[in-house]
C-alpha positions as CSV (number, residue, x, y, z in Angstrom):
1,X,194.7,-126.8,-30.2
2,X,195.6,-123.5,-31.2
3,X,193.3,-121.0,-29.2
4,X,192.3,-117.1,-29.5
5,X,190.9,-115.3,-26.6
6,X,189.0,-112.1,-26.6
7,X,189.0,-110.0,-23.6
8,X,192.6,-111.9,-22.5
9,X,193.2,-109.0,-20.0
10,X,190.2,-109.5,-18.0
11,X,189.6,-111.5,-14.8
12,X,187.8,-114.8,-16.9
13,X,190.3,-114.4,-19.4
14,X,193.3,-114.8,-17.3
15,X,191.9,-117.8,-15.9
16,X,191.0,-119.4,-18.9
17,X,194.3,-118.6,-20.4
18,X,196.1,-120.3,-17.4
19,X,193.6,-123.1,-17.9
20,X,194.4,-123.9,-21.5
21,X,198.3,-123.7,-21.2
22,X,198.3,-125.7,-17.9
23,X,196.3,-128.4,-20.2
24,X,198.8,-128.1,-22.9
25,X,197.0,-125.9,-26.0
26,X,198.8,-122.7,-27.4
27,X,197.1,-119.2,-26.7
28,X,196.9,-116.2,-28.5
29,X,195.5,-113.1,-26.5
30,X,193.8,-110.1,-28.2
31,X,193.7,-107.1,-25.8
32,X,192.5,-103.5,-27.0
33,X,195.1,-101.4,-25.0
34,X,198.3,-101.7,-25.3
35,X,199.4,-101.5,-21.8
36,X,197.2,-104.9,-21.2
37,X,200.0,-106.5,-23.5
38,X,202.2,-107.1,-20.5
39,X,199.2,-108.9,-18.5
40,X,198.8,-111.3,-20.8
41,X,202.4,-112.2,-21.6
42,X,203.3,-112.7,-18.0
43,X,200.9,-115.7,-18.3
44,X,203.0,-117.6,-20.6
45,X,200.9,-116.6,-23.8
46,X,201.0,-114.8,-27.2
47,X,199.6,-111.7,-27.3
48,X,197.9,-109.4,-29.8
49,X,196.5,-105.9,-29.3
50,X,193.0,-105.6,-31.8
51,X,190.2,-103.4,-31.4
52,X,187.3,-105.4,-32.4
53,X,186.2,-102.4,-35.2
54,X,189.0,-102.9,-36.8
55,X,188.2,-105.8,-38.6
56,X,191.2,-105.5,-41.5
57,X,193.7,-105.9,-38.6
58,X,191.5,-108.8,-37.0
59,X,191.2,-110.9,-40.1
60,X,195.2,-110.3,-40.7
61,X,196.2,-111.3,-37.1
62,X,193.8,-114.7,-36.9
63,X,194.9,-115.3,-40.9
64,X,198.4,-115.5,-39.7
65,X,197.6,-117.4,-36.4
66,X,195.2,-120.0,-38.0
67,X,193.2,-121.0,-34.9
68,X,191.3,-123.8,-34.1
69,X,189.1,-122.2,-31.7
70,X,187.6,-118.4,-30.9
71,X,187.2,-117.7,-27.1
72,X,185.0,-114.6,-27.4
73,X,185.1,-113.2,-23.7
74,X,185.4,-109.4,-24.5
75,X,182.4,-107.3,-23.3
76,X,181.2,-104.4,-21.3
77,X,179.8,-105.7,-18.3
78,X,176.7,-105.2,-16.7
79,X,177.6,-102.8,-14.3
80,X,178.3,-100.2,-17.1
81,X,176.0,-98.0,-17.2
82,X,176.8,-96.6,-20.7
83,X,173.9,-98.3,-22.7
84,X,175.0,-97.4,-26.4
85,X,178.6,-98.4,-25.2
86,X,177.0,-102.0,-24.1
87,X,175.3,-102.3,-27.4
88,X,178.2,-101.1,-29.9
89,X,180.5,-103.6,-27.4
90,X,178.6,-106.8,-27.3
91,X,176.7,-106.8,-29.8
92,X,178.4,-104.6,-33.2
93,X,181.8,-105.6,-31.5
94,X,180.8,-109.6,-31.7
95,X,179.5,-109.2,-35.1
96,X,182.5,-107.4,-36.4
97,X,184.7,-110.6,-35.1
98,X,182.4,-112.9,-36.5
99,X,183.1,-111.2,-40.2
100,X,186.4,-111.3,-39.3
101,X,186.7,-115.1,-38.7
102,X,185.2,-115.7,-42.4
103,X,186.9,-118.3,-44.3
104,X,189.2,-119.3,-40.9
105,X,188.8,-123.5,-40.5
106,X,187.7,-123.1,-37.1
107,X,186.5,-126.2,-34.8
108,X,184.3,-124.4,-32.4
109,X,183.4,-120.3,-31.5
110,X,183.3,-120.3,-28.1
111,X,180.8,-117.2,-26.9
112,X,180.6,-116.0,-23.1
113,X,176.6,-114.7,-23.0
114,X,175.4,-115.1,-19.6
115,X,172.5,-116.7,-17.3
116,X,171.8,-113.5,-15.7
117,X,170.1,-111.3,-18.3
118,X,166.1,-112.0,-16.7
119,X,164.1,-112.6,-13.7
120,X,162.8,-116.0,-13.8
121,X,161.2,-115.2,-10.0
122,X,162.8,-117.6,-8.2
123,X,161.9,-120.4,-11.0
124,X,164.8,-123.4,-12.0
125,X,165.8,-122.5,-15.8
126,X,168.0,-124.4,-18.1
127,X,169.1,-124.1,-21.8
128,X,165.5,-124.3,-23.4
129,X,163.7,-122.2,-20.8
130,X,162.5,-118.6,-21.8
131,X,164.5,-116.3,-20.5
132,X,163.0,-112.5,-21.1
133,X,166.0,-109.9,-21.1
134,X,165.1,-107.0,-18.5
135,X,168.3,-105.1,-18.8
136,X,170.5,-103.7,-21.5
137,X,173.2,-105.7,-20.8
138,X,170.7,-109.0,-21.0
139,X,169.5,-108.0,-24.5
140,X,172.9,-107.2,-25.7
141,X,174.0,-110.5,-24.7
142,X,170.3,-112.1,-26.3
143,X,170.8,-110.2,-29.5
144,X,174.6,-111.3,-29.5
145,X,173.5,-115.0,-29.5
146,X,171.5,-114.5,-32.2
147,X,173.4,-112.7,-35.0
148,X,175.8,-115.6,-33.9
149,X,173.7,-118.2,-34.5
150,X,172.5,-116.5,-37.9
151,X,176.3,-116.5,-38.9
152,X,176.5,-120.1,-38.3
153,X,173.7,-120.8,-40.5
154,X,174.7,-118.5,-43.3
155,X,178.7,-119.3,-42.9
156,X,179.0,-122.3,-41.1
157,X,180.7,-120.3,-37.7
158,X,180.7,-123.4,-35.1
159,X,179.0,-121.5,-32.6
160,X,178.8,-122.7,-29.0
161,X,177.2,-120.5,-26.5
162,X,178.0,-120.4,-22.8
163,X,176.0,-118.9,-20.5
164,X,178.0,-118.4,-17.0
165,X,175.9,-117.2,-13.9
166,X,177.1,-115.0,-11.5
167,X,180.8,-115.7,-11.6
168,X,182.6,-115.1,-8.2
169,X,186.7,-115.7,-7.9
170,X,189.9,-114.3,-6.4
171,X,189.5,-111.0,-8.5
172,X,186.8,-109.4,-10.5
173,X,184.0,-107.8,-9.2
174,X,184.2,-110.0,-6.4
175,X,187.5,-109.1,-5.1
176,X,186.1,-105.5,-5.5
177,X,183.6,-106.6,-2.8
178,X,185.8,-108.2,-0.5
179,X,187.5,-105.1,-0.7
180,X,184.2,-102.9,0.3
181,X,183.6,-105.6,2.9
182,X,186.7,-105.0,4.8
183,X,186.6,-101.3,4.5
184,X,182.7,-101.5,6.1
185,X,181.4,-100.0,2.7
186,X,179.3,-102.8,1.5
187,X,175.4,-103.2,1.7
188,X,172.9,-105.7,1.0
189,X,170.7,-104.3,-2.0
190,X,166.9,-105.0,-0.8
191,X,166.2,-108.3,1.4
192,X,168.5,-110.3,-0.1
193,X,165.5,-113.3,0.0
194,X,166.6,-113.7,-4.1
195,X,168.0,-116.7,-5.3
196,X,171.2,-116.7,-6.6
197,X,172.6,-119.0,-8.9
198,X,176.9,-118.9,-8.6
199,X,179.5,-120.4,-10.4
200,X,183.5,-120.4,-9.0
201,X,185.8,-118.6,-12.1
202,X,187.8,-121.7,-12.3
203,X,185.1,-124.4,-12.8
204,X,183.9,-121.4,-15.9
205,X,187.4,-122.0,-17.2
206,X,187.2,-125.8,-17.2
207,X,183.8,-125.7,-19.2
208,X,185.2,-123.5,-21.7
209,X,187.6,-125.7,-22.4
210,X,186.0,-128.7,-22.4
211,X,183.8,-127.0,-24.5
212,X,186.2,-126.2,-27.4
213,X,187.8,-129.5,-26.8
214,X,184.5,-131.3,-28.0
215,X,183.5,-131.0,-31.5
216,X,180.3,-129.7,-32.2
217,X,178.3,-126.1,-33.1
218,X,174.7,-124.5,-32.4
219,X,174.8,-125.6,-28.6
220,X,174.0,-123.9,-25.3
221,X,175.4,-124.6,-22.1
222,X,174.4,-123.1,-18.6
223,X,177.5,-122.6,-16.2
224,X,176.4,-122.8,-12.4
225,X,177.4,-124.9,-9.2
226,X,175.0,-127.3,-7.8
227,X,173.4,-125.7,-4.9
228,X,172.0,-121.9,-5.5
229,X,171.7,-119.6,-2.7
230,X,170.2,-116.9,-1.5
231,X,172.1,-113.7,-2.3
232,X,171.9,-112.6,1.5
233,X,173.5,-115.9,2.4
234,X,176.0,-115.4,-0.1
235,X,177.3,-112.5,1.6
236,X,176.9,-113.6,4.6
237,X,179.3,-116.4,4.0
238,X,181.7,-113.9,2.6
239,X,182.0,-111.9,5.6
240,X,182.3,-115.1,7.7
241,X,185.2,-116.3,5.7
242,X,186.6,-112.6,6.3
243,X,185.7,-112.7,9.9
244,X,183.4,-109.8,9.6
245,X,179.3,-109.5,10.9
246,X,176.8,-110.0,8.2
247,X,176.2,-106.9,6.1
248,X,173.8,-104.5,6.8
249,X,170.8,-104.0,3.9
250,X,170.0,-101.1,1.9
251,X,166.6,-100.5,-0.1
252,X,166.9,-101.1,-3.2
253,X,165.6,-98.0,-4.9
254,X,168.5,-96.2,-2.9
255,X,171.1,-99.0,-4.3
256,X,169.8,-97.9,-7.5
257,X,170.7,-94.7,-7.3
258,X,173.9,-95.7,-6.3
259,X,175.3,-97.9,-8.6
260,X,172.7,-97.0,-11.3
261,X,169.1,-99.4,-12.0
262,X,170.0,-101.9,-14.3
263,X,172.9,-103.2,-12.4
264,X,170.8,-103.7,-9.3
265,X,168.3,-105.1,-11.0
266,X,170.9,-108.0,-12.2
267,X,171.9,-108.5,-8.0
268,X,168.3,-108.8,-7.4
269,X,167.3,-111.0,-10.1
270,X,166.0,-114.7,-8.5
271,X,167.0,-117.8,-10.3
272,X,168.0,-121.2,-9.5
273,X,169.9,-122.4,-12.9
274,X,170.4,-126.2,-13.8
275,X,173.8,-127.8,-15.0
276,X,172.4,-130.9,-15.8
277,X,173.4,-130.5,-19.6
278,X,177.0,-128.9,-18.7
279,X,177.8,-132.6,-16.9
280,X,175.8,-135.0,-19.3
281,X,177.2,-133.7,-22.5
282,X,180.5,-132.7,-21.7
283,X,181.4,-134.9,-18.4
284,X,181.9,-131.1,-16.7
285,X,181.9,-131.2,-12.5
286,X,182.6,-128.5,-10.5
287,X,185.5,-128.3,-8.3
288,X,183.6,-126.1,-5.8
289,X,179.7,-127.5,-6.2
290,X,178.6,-125.0,-3.7
291,X,179.7,-121.5,-2.7
292,X,180.5,-122.0,0.7
293,X,183.5,-124.0,-0.6
294,X,184.2,-121.8,-3.6
295,X,184.6,-118.6,-1.1
296,X,186.4,-120.2,1.5
297,X,189.2,-120.7,-1.3
298,X,188.9,-117.2,-3.6
299,X,189.2,-115.7,0.1
300,X,192.6,-117.9,0.8
301,X,193.7,-116.8,-2.6
302,X,192.9,-113.3,-2.2
303,X,195.1,-113.1,1.2
304,X,197.8,-114.9,-0.8
305,X,197.7,-112.3,-3.9
306,X,198.2,-109.3,-1.2
């Protein structure tokens, strides 16, 4: 399978590329900046520099490479405070890529959306649940889903939507969190008694690959581990793995002033998600079914990477 990965130099992008290459697939990584090309090349993948909004260059690259699958990971994340930039990249950037894919003989266009787009107030949700977006990031992901499904209807784009929950791993936001904890700078926003649906990045990469290896379109899958956990316990387990005391708490309104209201709203969201569809239809099984196992693995990897 010939794969193109946007956001190839991002944390999930790098893990996905390694996963695909290990399974014998060919990968072309797309990056926005020249300095990011080296990161992808070192993984063993081909790499091209292209902005999502340079539709002409995107089309040329895709027509030349002739991919079977597009993995669209490139996005502005929830901690980005520039709301206009979130909308531009996550919605209009996705539109530009989808249009550049017209005429390609794709077997799948895998879109990285998110479960973390609304607050179900602790309810168990699945792919049929109505998720009311409460943040700019959440709204942007929902709008991108809608435009891709419309592209599927009008131009037969084989869209599959994957919605990971809070993705943690040996890098990204979780690596930064560990660094803050080691420096004694991290505090939990609010009481931390909200439910978190989390998933290890390696298990997310497995889900993305499986979705591409199984021809389908129009499907939506939630990617979470088997055991939801209270946010405070997730951070307490991280502290324990680092041989640190449990983190202190900080009022939500103060955390919002420091980190931004929308990122904190996403953090204190309370939800449990079902992974039944992912298991039943794609045969996915998490290597880290609970975050206690996953955290131990991540802390070990982070120590190795020092």
